[in-house]
C-alpha atoms as one frame of an Amber mdcrd trajectory, in Angstrom:
protein
 -47.836  50.574 -66.770 -50.065  53.089 -64.926 -52.608  50.370 -64.336 -49.838
  48.366 -62.530 -48.930  51.330 -60.531 -52.601  51.980 -59.693 -52.721  48.420
 -58.310 -49.720  49.125 -56.098 -51.479  52.098 -54.642 -54.499  50.131 -54.087
 -52.312  47.849 -51.668 -50.878  51.050 -50.114 -54.430  52.325 -49.518 -55.628
  49.249 -48.013 -52.677  48.973 -45.744 -53.463  52.715 -44.717 -57.134  51.458
 -44.162 -56.039  48.853 -41.662 -54.104  51.394 -39.707 -57.251  53.611 -39.791
 -59.552  50.775 -38.730 -57.133  50.113 -35.611 -58.208  53.513 -34.302 -61.765
  53.262 -35.363 -62.392  50.058 -33.217 -60.890  51.850 -30.062 -61.308  55.122
 -28.333 -59.345  58.120 -30.000 -58.633  61.697 -29.233 -59.794  64.545 -31.680
 -58.292  67.853 -31.879 -59.079  70.867 -34.138 -57.097  72.222 -36.919 -56.701
  75.919 -37.586 -59.789  75.716 -39.881 -61.772  73.973 -37.353 -61.856  70.709
 -39.019 -61.147  67.697 -36.790 -57.857  65.835 -36.710 -57.318  62.458 -35.152
 -54.429  60.011 -34.590 -55.739  57.966 -37.560 -55.319  60.848 -39.935 -51.570
  61.411 -38.736 -50.773  57.715 -38.663 -52.234  57.107 -42.004 -50.488  60.117
 -43.539 -47.171  58.736 -42.130 -47.373  55.448 -43.546 -48.745  56.498 -47.062
 -45.882  59.204 -47.423 -43.241  56.553 -46.532 -44.752  54.105 -48.815 -44.940
  56.360 -51.891 -41.401  57.681 -51.187 -40.182  54.262 -51.297 -42.179  53.264
 -54.347 -41.517  56.415 -56.334 -38.620  58.403 -54.742 -38.644  60.941 -57.505
 -42.180  61.900 -57.241 -43.190  64.538 -54.552 -46.014  64.031 -52.186 -48.673
  66.598 -51.351 -50.793  65.356 -48.325 -53.458  67.168 -46.547 -51.468  66.657
 -43.272 -48.229  68.191 -44.814 -49.751  70.663 -47.303 -47.674  73.668 -46.233
 -45.649  73.492 -49.515 -45.632  76.901 -51.297 -47.015  77.357 -54.661 -43.671
  78.715 -55.760 -42.326  75.082 -55.250 -45.487  72.995 -56.413 -45.824  74.941
 -59.691 -42.766  73.432 -60.850 -43.890  69.971 -60.416 -44.934  68.114 -63.547
 -46.341  65.267 -61.638 -46.972  64.504 -57.843 -48.888  62.509 -55.444 -51.932
  64.218 -53.931 -53.170  62.451 -50.855 -55.976  62.624 -48.396 -54.906  60.024
 -45.748 -58.440  60.103 -44.168 -61.171  61.934 -46.156 -64.304  62.315 -44.158
 -62.716  62.662 -40.659 -66.138  63.985 -39.335 -67.667  60.904 -40.598 -64.878
  58.892 -38.723 -65.654  60.740 -35.570 -69.235  60.361 -35.793 -68.510  56.561
 -36.611 -70.842  56.465 -39.652 -68.498  54.578 -41.772 -68.350  57.016 -44.740
 -64.692  57.762 -44.834 -62.042  56.868 -47.356 -58.232  57.089 -48.268 -57.625
  58.984 -51.362 -54.462  58.917 -53.394 -54.152  60.395 -56.922 -51.077  60.753
 -59.206 -51.540  64.100 -60.738 -49.822  65.213 -64.064 -50.147  68.592 -65.733
 -53.187  69.328 -63.594 -55.135  66.200 -64.214 -55.385  63.146 -62.246 -54.008
  60.118 -64.149 -54.263  57.596 -61.463 -56.736  57.519 -58.703 -57.500  55.157
 -55.733 -60.361  55.626 -53.258 -60.301  53.001 -50.445 -63.354  52.683 -48.126
 -61.848  50.956 -45.014 -65.119  49.903 -43.240 -66.363  48.043 -46.320 -63.139
  46.964 -47.679 -63.893  48.293 -51.096 -61.436  50.077 -53.324 -62.303  52.098
 -56.315 -59.302  52.733 -58.712 -58.339  53.839 -62.060 -55.642  54.678 -64.673
 -55.908  56.960 -67.531 -56.897  55.024 -70.693 -57.243  51.811 -68.702 -60.711
  51.961 -67.235 -62.123  52.176 -63.806 -62.540  49.235 -61.314 -64.011  48.312
 -58.036 -62.258  45.738 -55.809 -64.763  44.486 -53.253 -63.370  42.067 -50.658
 -60.924  40.743 -53.195 -63.493  40.427 -56.240 -62.687  42.827 -59.088 -65.289
  44.237 -61.486 -64.953  46.952 -64.040 -67.341  49.886 -63.452 -69.155  52.429
 -65.553 -71.618  55.319 -65.146 -75.380  54.569 -65.556 -76.769  55.126 -68.940
 -79.357  55.898 -69.569 -80.305  57.975 -66.529 -83.624  56.644 -65.091 -86.942
  58.845 -65.135 -86.145  59.869 -61.529 -82.312  60.326 -61.242 -80.685  59.493
 -58.048 -78.361  62.061 -56.383 -75.771  61.966 -53.738 -75.413  65.043 -51.756
 -72.915  66.110 -48.839 -73.821  65.379 -45.254 -72.040  68.136 -43.613 -71.925
  71.138 -45.843 -75.291  71.633 -47.129 -75.910  75.426 -47.866 -78.395  77.755
 -49.649 -76.149  77.622 -52.804 -76.883  73.768 -52.961 -80.593  74.145 -52.205
 -80.762  76.654 -55.102 -78.984  74.254 -57.280 -81.060  71.344 -56.485 -84.197
  73.447 -57.366 -82.888  73.751 -60.915 -82.496  70.218 -61.434 -85.017  67.555
 -62.506 -87.199  65.874 -59.940 -84.932  63.467 -58.184 -84.292  61.184 -55.236
 -81.206  62.159 -53.021 -79.356  60.571 -50.253 -76.671  62.288 -48.092 -73.295
  60.594 -47.837 -69.745  61.435 -46.894 -66.156  61.785 -48.333 -65.071  60.863
 -51.947 -67.288  57.844 -51.665 -69.984  60.257 -53.308 -67.831  60.404 -56.482
 -67.409  56.701 -56.634 -71.049  56.082 -56.333 -71.572  58.094 -59.468 -68.619
  56.318 -61.205 -70.045  52.857 -60.260 -73.432  53.752 -61.604 -75.294  53.772
 -58.120 -75.929  57.460 -58.368 -76.247  59.860 -61.441 -75.220  63.173 -60.017
 -73.340  64.545 -57.201 -73.571  68.550 -56.961 -71.075  70.314 -54.322 -71.371
  73.957 -53.609 -69.611  73.948 -50.199 -65.857  74.002 -49.495 -63.665  71.157
 -50.583 -59.857  70.864 -51.200 -58.043  69.279 -54.113 -56.972  66.148 -52.192
 -60.747  65.489 -51.493 -61.532  65.123 -55.353 -58.480  64.392 -57.383 -58.524
  60.528 -56.862 -62.226  60.058 -57.398 -61.846  62.449 -60.397 -59.691  59.923
 -62.290 -62.069  57.198 -61.399 -65.344  58.865 -62.561 -63.506  60.070 -65.688
 -62.433  56.455 -66.700 -65.911  55.273 -65.831 -67.376  57.623 -68.382 -68.391
  60.593 -66.213 -67.029  64.047 -65.558 -66.237  66.466 -62.965 -67.043  70.142
 -63.931 -66.501  73.360 -62.172 -69.594  75.659 -61.208 -70.809  77.852 -62.750
 -68.435  77.669 -65.801 -68.895  73.790 -66.451 -65.226  73.500 -67.290 -62.969
  70.545 -66.007 -61.715  70.821 -62.568 -57.951  70.978 -62.637 -55.217  70.744
 -59.892 -52.150  72.754 -58.661 -53.088  75.672 -60.895 -52.931  78.490 -58.088
 -51.689  79.177 -54.650 -54.995  77.975 -52.795 -55.779  74.279 -52.548 -59.392
  74.994 -52.318 -61.754  73.821 -55.008 -64.442  75.814 -56.535 -68.078  74.383
 -56.551 -68.356  71.537 -58.876 -70.820  68.738 -60.049 -70.001  65.080 -60.686
 -71.870  63.995 -63.705 -72.746  60.421 -64.503 -74.186  60.126 -68.146 -72.936
  63.043 -70.043 -75.620  62.381 -72.737 -78.585  63.318 -70.153 -77.977  67.061
 -70.913 -77.063  68.058 -67.478 -75.670  71.257 -68.595 -79.040  72.562 -69.649
 -80.147  72.453 -65.984 -76.717  73.766 -64.702 -76.118  76.914 -66.780
């Protein structure tokens, strides 16, 4: 049942992606939010479409979207399940026109993502998963099951943030084995680990829960993990007033012994 629902969410994310691409192919205006992050018409249009589509599909499940996140924790903490949405993850990438932006939609239940869809509009690729049903990539209509890479190669491959690299990340990378690394944007980084195209994604800079929940389900079902730093405990959702995540690491092959380097 959850996999059938996930496929319906893929369709919603693809429609939102088409809306976003309509703006991406033209000129658009950029404003700044109170936290100095950028906001475009594409963010708002995708939010409006996704919110309406989810309300129609599952009228009994509330929606928490980045573009309507002013729902008090006193209200949210009573939710057993809810949709967690980033209508356009990677707005900075969108503004710079470097293609690394996504649509993220997750169904969260009791603090864990049980359905996750990450759609990459420019490449027409959707990564999706449902708890217990596996993780999948839908690339231009061709579907395949995905899994983390195992074993990890002699020189592991990392994906790191393009816009929020800081001293803490540099210090963490120094502790890790010799590796190759590439900078990418948005939740695509999580999906690259899930699909076996990268082995690790460490993150010390700021992110919000809607940035990670959808990809979290995908990487879990692909055999990987997302762990909080420095505790190395699972990342959870809707557990506190703030919607900011702690630092975390997305691990591919759990048998590699990443924890030895990360403690």
